[in-house]
ROTI-216699 format. One line per field, with one value per residue (C-alpha): x, y, z; residue number from 0. Coordinates in Angstrom, 2 decimals, decimal comma. Example, Ala and Ser with C-alpha at 12.3 -4.5 7.8 and 13.67 -1.06 7.14 Angstrom:
2
x = [12,30/13,67]
y = [-4,50/-1,06]
z = [7,80/7,14]
n = [0/1]
***
This chain:
331
x = [-6,04/-3,70/-5,12/-8,58/-7,25/-5,58/-8,81/-10,17/-7,37/-7,68/-11,02/-10,65/-7,98/-10,66/-12,24/-14,42/-14,09/-16,75/-17,00/-15,45/-17,95/-17,75/-14,57/-15,07/-12,42/-11,75/-8,26/-7,87/-4,71/-4,06/-1,76/-0,88/2,46/2,37/2,35/1,29/-1,98/-2,90/-5,11/-8,80/-8,81/-4,94/-6,23/-9,53/-7,88/-4,70/-7,55/-9,75/-6,94/-5,75/-9,42/-9,45/-6,11/-7,45/-10,67/-8,42/-6,39/-9,96/-8,70/-4,74/-4,10/-2,48/-1,04/-0,49/2,57/2,97/3,48/0,93/-1,63/-1,03/-3,94/-2,64/-1,88/-5,35/-6,88/-8,86/-9,72/-12,69/-13,13/-14,64/-12,12/-13,51/-11,99/-13,59/-11,41/-12,81/-11,20/-11,30/-10,09/-10,39/-11,53/-14,07/-16,34/-15,13/-15,61/-13,06/-13,97/-14,76/-16,93/-18,60/-19,56/-20,66/-22,81/-24,33/-25,07/-26,48/-29,23/-29,90/-30,93/-33,08/-34,51/-35,69/-33,11/-33,70/-32,85/-33,54/-30,91/-28,39/-28,67/-28,29/-25,00/-23,58/-24,17/-22,70/-19,34/-19,40/-19,59/-16,27/-14,26/-11,65/-8,32/-6,16/-6,23/-6,79/-7,95/-10,05/-9,77/-12,29/-11,74/-14,82/-13,41/-17,04/-17,02/-18,14/-22,40/-22,40/-24,94/-24,29/-21,23/-19,71/-21,74/-21,04/-17,58/-16,84/-19,33/-17,47/-14,27/-15,51/-16,75/-12,76/-11,52/-13,95/-12,84/-8,62/-7,12/-5,61/-1,61/-0,25/1,04/2,48/5,82/7,98/11,09/12,91/12,02/13,50/16,61/17,20/16,34/19,14/21,05/20,10/20,73/24,26/25,29/24,58/26,27/29,15/30,02/28,92/32,08/33,54/33,44/30,57/31,34/28,11/28,88/32,78/30,54/28,23/31,79/33,92/30,51/29,60/32,81/32,79/30,73/29,73/26,23/25,38/22,12/21,06/18,62/15,76/17,29/20,79/18,93/17,59/20,54/22,45/19,88/19,19/23,15/23,12/19,35/19,77/21,15/20,28/22,35/24,51/26,32/27,06/23,48/21,11/19,96/18,02/15,12/13,20/9,92/8,46/4,78/2,19/-0,65/-1,64/-1,72/1,85/3,01/1,92/3,29/6,53/6,59/5,88/7,77/11,05/9,67/9,65/13,10/14,73/12,55/14,19/17,67/17,05/17,92/19,77/18,87/18,20/18,94/17,22/15,64/14,87/12,05/12,30/9,03/9,52/6,41/4,02/1,76/4,49/2,66/0,67/2,50/-0,78/-1,53/1,49/1,55/-1,88/-0,38/2,23/-0,21/-2,17/1,28/1,87/-1,75/-1,21/2,07/0,39/-1,66/1,30/2,65/6,61/6,58/4,21/7,18/10,02/8,86/8,40/7,52/8,55/8,24/10,06/8,32/9,32/6,32/6,07/6,09/9,17/12,08/14,27/11,52/11,66/13,20/13,27/11,89/9,03/10,74/9,31/11,94/11,36/13,54/13,88/13,72]
y = [10,51/11,68/15,02/13,38/11,13/13,99/15,93/12,71/12,63/16,37/16,34/13,39/15,92/18,30/16,54/18,70/21,71/22,12/19,11/19,10/17,85/16,45/17,38/18,71/19,26/19,58/20,11/20,48/19,33/20,76/19,26/21,20/20,88/16,81/15,97/12,30/13,27/15,65/12,70/12,53/9,22/8,01/10,27/8,57/5,39/6,22/7,61/4,30/2,15/4,25/4,48/-0,03/-0,26/2,01/-0,07/-3,51/-1,90/-2,19/-6,50/-5,99/-7,90/-4,58/-5,40/-2,62/-2,04/-2,64/1,15/2,07/-0,12/1,72/4,20/7,42/6,55/4,91/8,91/9,11/5,55/5,56/8,68/7,49/8,64/8,60/9,92/10,59/10,94/12,94/14,47/17,14/17,52/20,04/16,70/15,85/13,08/13,26/10,08/8,00/7,46/3,40/4,78/6,83/4,12/1,89/4,70/5,31/1,15/1,19/4,14/2,74/-1,31/0,68/2,36/5,59/8,70/10,61/14,16/15,34/12,70/13,33/17,62/16,44/14,09/17,10/19,54/17,27/16,64/20,40/21,28/19,31/20,33/22,69/24,25/21,38/18,17/18,55/15,75/16,76/15,10/15,11/14,27/13,94/12,76/11,88/11,06/7,74/7,35/7,85/5,16/5,86/4,23/7,63/8,49/4,90/5,13/8,56/7,11/4,13/6,35/8,72/5,38/4,32/7,48/7,54/4,13/4,72/3,97/6,83/7,01/5,53/7,97/6,35/6,38/9,12/10,80/8,98/4,97/6,53/7,14/4,05/2,52/4,27/3,36/0,32/-0,08/1,89/-0,58/-3,68/-1,77/-1,12/-4,40/-6,10/-7,95/-6,55/-10,09/-12,19/-15,85/-16,34/-13,58/-15,23/-18,40/-17,07/-15,48/-18,30/-20,57/-17,91/-16,24/-12,43/-11,83/-8,47/-8,25/-6,07/-4,44/-5,40/-2,81/-3,52/-2,21/-4,26/-7,61/-6,91/-5,98/-8,96/-11,35/-9,89/-9,67/-13,92/-15,00/-12,58/-13,69/-10,50/-8,07/-6,23/-4,01/-1,25/-0,35/-1,80/1,01/0,31/2,27/2,23/3,86/3,02/3,16/1,45/2,92/1,98/5,72/6,27/2,94/3,79/7,35/6,43/3,45/6,09/8,43/6,67/5,59/9,25/9,81/6,87/7,19/10,86/9,58/7,10/3,88/0,74/-1,77/-4,54/-2,08/-3,33/-0,87/-2,89/-0,64/-2,07/-1,52/-3,32/-1,78/-2,37/-5,91/-7,96/-10,78/-11,56/-12,23/-12,21/-8,92/-8,05/-9,61/-7,99/-4,32/-5,20/-5,84/-3,10/-0,83/-3,07/-2,06/1,41/1,44/-0,15/2,59/5,10/5,98/6,42/3,03/0,51/-1,05/-0,16/-1,42/-5,26/-5,15/-8,44/-8,93/-10,53/-11,65/-13,61/-15,24/-16,36/-20,49/-20,29/-20,43/-18,25/-15,39/-15,59/-12,64/-11,18/-8,19/-6,94/-5,91/-4,33/-5,05/-2,47/-4,25/-2,12/-3,27]
z = [3,99/6,64/6,95/7,46/10,09/11,91/12,22/14,05/16,71/17,30/17,91/20,38/22,45/22,82/26,23/28,10/24,57/22,51/19,70/16,46/13,85/10,67/8,07/4,38/2,25/-1,39/-3,12/-6,83/-8,37/-11,82/-14,28/-17,00/-18,43/-18,83/-22,21/-21,67/-20,23/-23,00/-24,60/-22,24/-22,94/-21,77/-18,66/-18,54/-18,07/-15,70/-13,34/-13,60/-12,94/-9,80/-8,50/-8,88/-6,85/-4,03/-4,45/-3,82/-0,86/0,54/1,04/1,90/5,30/7,04/10,57/13,36/15,12/19,02/19,44/17,26/19,27/22,36/23,81/22,99/19,61/18,77/19,18/16,14/15,16/15,36/12,94/9,47/6,97/3,26/-0,17/-3,43/-6,57/-9,78/-12,40/-15,35/-18,68/-21,87/-23,67/-20,71/-22,91/-26,10/-28,24/-30,74/-34,02/-32,69/-29,87/-32,27/-34,54/-31,32/-30,36/-34,04/-33,67/-30,33/-31,83/-34,94/-32,47/-30,30/-32,96/-31,11/-29,81/-26,71/-27,21/-23,45/-22,83/-25,17/-24,22/-20,76/-21,70/-23,31/-20,77/-18,51/-19,93/-21,14/-17,21/-16,69/-19,29/-17,15/-19,01/-17,65/-16,79/-13,51/-10,49/-7,78/-3,83/-1,39/1,95/4,67/8,25/9,94/13,83/14,93/15,85/19,42/20,85/23,89/25,10/25,50/28,89/30,01/29,69/31,47/33,86/34,64/34,65/37,59/39,54/39,05/40,05/43,43/44,61/43,38/46,94/48,85/49,13/52,08/54,32/57,29/54,87/56,62/55,85/58,12/56,67/53,02/54,69/56,50/52,50/51,25/53,61/53,44/49,83/49,60/51,65/49,67/47,08/48,58/50,17/47,12/45,25/41,93/40,47/40,58/39,39/38,12/35,54/35,13/34,31/31,59/30,15/29,77/28,11/25,60/25,17/24,31/21,71/20,02/18,80/15,79/14,62/11,95/10,26/7,58/4,82/5,88/6,09/2,54/1,26/2,54/1,08/-1,87/-2,54/-1,22/-3,11/-6,03/-9,05/-10,74/-9,17/-10,05/-7,10/-9,62/-10,76/-8,42/-5,82/-2,68/-0,72/2,18/3,83/7,12/5,73/6,62/4,91/1,74/0,16/1,36/0,06/-3,58/-3,39/-2,00/-5,38/-7,76/-6,39/-7,02/-10,42/-11,21/-9,93/-11,90/-15,43/-15,32/-14,83/-17,95/-15,97/-18,34/-19,88/-16,41/-13,97/-10,66/-8,12/-4,44/-2,64/1,00/3,02/6,50/7,96/4,87/4,64/5,94/7,47/4,16/0,82/-1,03/0,13/-0,88/-4,09/-4,79/-4,55/-7,07/-9,34/-9,19/-9,22/-12,57/-13,95/-13,59/-15,49/-18,14/-18,20/-18,52/-22,02/-20,93/-18,74/-19,77/-22,10/-19,65/-16,13/-14,60/-10,86/-8,84/-4,89/-2,10/1,19/4,36/3,82/0,47/-0,14/-2,66/-0,60/-3,37/-2,96/0,88/1,82/6,34/4,61/2,14/-1,02/-4,26/-7,09/-10,16/-13,26/-16,18/-19,68]
n = [0/1/2/3/4/5/6/7/8/9/10/11/12/13/14/15/16/17/18/19/20/21/22/23/24/25/26/27/28/29/30/31/32/33/34/35/36/37/38/39/40/41/42/43/44/45/46/47/48/49/50/51/52/53/54/55/56/57/58/59/60/61/62/63/64/65/66/67/68/69/70/71/72/73/74/75/76/77/78/79/80/81/82/83/84/85/86/87/88/89/90/91/92/93/94/95/96/97/98/99/100/101/102/103/104/105/106/107/108/109/110/111/112/113/114/115/116/117/118/119/120/121/122/123/124/125/126/127/128/129/130/131/132/133/134/135/136/137/138/139/140/141/142/143/144/145/146/147/148/149/150/151/152/153/154/155/156/157/158/159/160/161/162/163/164/165/166/167/168/169/170/171/172/173/174/175/176/177/178/179/180/181/182/183/184/185/186/187/188/189/190/191/192/193/194/195/196/197/198/199/200/201/202/203/204/205/206/207/208/209/210/211/212/213/214/215/216/217/218/219/220/221/222/223/224/225/226/227/228/229/230/231/232/233/234/235/236/237/238/239/240/241/242/243/244/245/246/247/248/249/250/251/252/253/254/255/256/257/258/259/260/261/262/263/264/265/266/267/268/269/270/271/272/273/274/275/276/277/278/279/280/281/282/283/284/285/286/287/288/289/290/291/292/293/294/295/296/297/298/299/300/301/302/303/304/305/306/307/308/309/310/311/312/313/314/315/316/317/318/319/320/321/322/323/324/325/326/327/328/329/330]
***
């Protein structure tokens, strides 16, 4: 997705140059050494769960930062980026004994077997049987439709440039020198101690303002409100991502890293996501639910992990953390 969005931004930057058309790119990820997906049914279920999570992400309420709403950062925003995912496997399409029995019963109920259809399905499955489990990701970035808006915007900009007032040439260097002398005299005659600021100091006292980061806010809140927090075994990580795909990637990277360290029973991992779904607790809970659905089809994790959330917009005060936090509890 980042590749498609960068293509749209680069296209918008090429003002006056030759236009850039649709981008299509296919990426193949080969996974030869993972024993967990050696069986096709496990691999297929995992891919289906990932696709389901990506479809449900359309329902999330994603809030953009102020910095991302500026015109400079909105380059490429109208480009349509689509991602398609498919998978290959050495056993692709092979049925389990239960599925074979169900298929035979269905053929008996139909009373007629279409040999051409069976041959077509066989060739289709054989075409997707690769030497190793693989994932194919196709990225497509399409330019926005042009209904004449671009020409109208260019005409408006040309008209505004023509009507822009010319700079005033009446200001001379002598005027600038007079102003500099005036402001210099004001600074020289100003008293060192101003009664107004002295009064403010007496009223509020000398206080120091300590800046708190989102990670610090989450740590302090968890320390005060989560009774299961263990200072020796619990871990905190933070990501500033606001994209759904990047959030999934960050969460599962953390899961893989922690699982390799053989976490203890009851150990908690707090994943702080201050810029991800900060205004919608419902969307954040649905995100956590999709993470759980993917975990349940992974043999090495489905019996080891429980996912929960803290969020500023939660209905229950006991889970109302200042920033969104995804909590991984190891069983």
